[in-house]
N, C-alpha and C positions, 0 to 999 in steps of 0.2 A: 865419495864423500857422503856420509849419512847425516841428516839433519835430525837432531834429537830435541825434543821439547821437555822442559822441566815440568813435571806433572803439577806442582804447586803453582808455577806461573801460568800454566794453561788453565787451571781451575779458578784462579783469582778473579778474572773479569766477572765470573758468575756470582761471586760472593757479595758485591755491592747490591746486585739485583735481589739477591735472596734477603739480605738484611732490609733492603727497601720494602720488599713485599711483606716481610714480617712486621715492620713498623707501620705500614698502611693497614694490615690486618688488625693489629693491636689497637691502633687508633679508631678504626671503625668499630671495634668491639666496645671500647670504652665510650665513645661518643654515642653509639647506639644505646648503651645502657643508660647514659644520661638523658637522651632524648625520651626514652620511655619514662624516666623519672619526672621530667618536666610535664609530660602529658598526664601522668598519674595525678598531678596536683591540680589539673583542670577537672574538678570533681564536684558533683552536685549530689548531696545526700537525698534519698527518697524516704518519705515518712513511713511507707508500708513495707519496706524491705531493708535488710542490713547491707544490701549490695548498692553501692552508689553508682551514679552515671559518671564515667570518666573517658578520657581520650586514650587510655592505655591500649585498647584494642586496636585503635587506629595506628598507633605507633608500632605495635607488634606486626600488624600486617604490612605496613609500609617498609619496615626493615626486612621482612621476608621477601617482599618483591624487589627491593634494591640490592640486597647483599646475597652472597652465596648461602645455601642452607647451613652450612657449618658455621659461617661467621655470624649470621643472624641468631642462630641457636646459642652460640657462645655469648653473644651480647646479652641475651635474655638470662642465661645462667649467671653471668656477672651481676646483672640487675638484681636477681633473687639473692645472690650472696651479699650484695650491698645492703639490701633490706634486712636480711637475716642478721647482719652485723650491727644493725641498729641505726644505719644512716637513714635520713629522712627522705627515702625515694618512693615509698609506697603512698597510696591515697591518704590524705589526712583524716579521712573518715575511718576510724578504727585504731587499734593499738599499733605499736611499733615492733619492729623485730620479728622474732619467731612467732609471737602471738598473732601477728597479722597473717603470716603465712598459714598458720593452723586455725585461723578464724573462718568466718562464714564465706569469705572470698578466696580462701586458699585453693580451691580447685581451679579457679580462673588463672591465678598466679602460676601454679605449678604446670599448667598447660602451655604457658607462653613459649618456652623453648621449642616444644614439639610443634606448636602451631606456626611459629616463624619458619621452621625448617620445612614444614609441609607446604607452606605458601611458596617458598622458593622452589621446591621440587616440582610442584604442580605447574607453576608459571613457566618453567623452562621445558616442560615436557608435554604441555597441552596446547594445541592450536597455535604453535609458533611463538608464543611469548608476547602477544599483542595485548591491546586493552581488554578484549573479551576474555582471553585466558587469565589475565590479571584479576578480573572480577571473579571468575570462576574459582581460581586458586584462593583468593582472599575470602570468598564466601564460604568455601569448604573449611578453611581454617577457622573462621568465625564460628561456624557450627561446632566444631571441635571444642573451642573454648567454652561455648555456652553448655554443651554436653558435660564437659569436665567439671564446670562450675556447679551445674545442677546436681551431678552425681555426688560431688563432695558435700554440698549443702544437705542433701537428703540423708547422708550418713551421720553428719554431726547434729542435724536439727530433728531427726526422726519425724519428718513431716510426710503427709501423703503425697503421692505423685502429682496430684492436681495442685496442691499447695506449693510444692517445689517449682512447678512450671510457672505458677502465678508470681512467685517471688524471685525467681532467678533467670527465666527465660523470656516469657511473653512481654514484659515491660521493656525489654531491651532490643527486641527485634527491629522496630523502626530505626533506632539510633544506630544499630549495628549495620543495618542496610546502607545507611548513609556513610558510615565509616568505610565499608567495603568499597563503595563507589569512589569516595574521596581518595582512599589509598591507591586504588587502581589508577585513577586519573592523575594523581600526583606522581606516582612512579612512571607512568607513560610519558608525562611531561618532562620529567627530569632525564629520562632516557633520550627523548628527542633533543633536549638541550644539550646533552653531552656529546651527541652525534653531530650537532651543528658546528 
């Protein structure tokens, strides 16, 4: 007597798990994009540069440290799509929609999906994924964001290299250092909390 399994019934227990994983992934992407939007509105304009101080970088780095590279990058792509569609998700300093993306801060914005993915990849593959590797991963991604922002600004503003650094990089180094440390500390704390 042979026992035969119905392939459909054998595969069915995996379907709820797949749907559940898809729902969790989609929720993480949407909530991640909203988290960046909230942080974008914590914005302080500076009188000497069109680039404001915001918490966006902190949000990008934290998502990269907490989510998988693909999910964090997807959250930032959704964020950019929301802003391009005219939703009020970008910093209030500047125009809305596509004009904001192609404005002085466009390089920073367009680097976000890559920076988030890079953060996650580095954290998982450098020094075991602890606090030190989180700092290193976040710092590397922060440098990427600054370089992309500076390069974009140099192209659209036709400024000298010294002027570009003064307007788009140097004023933000102290704040970005604090954001890197804060994101690494928050991610490490949340991971410990989840394991408890």
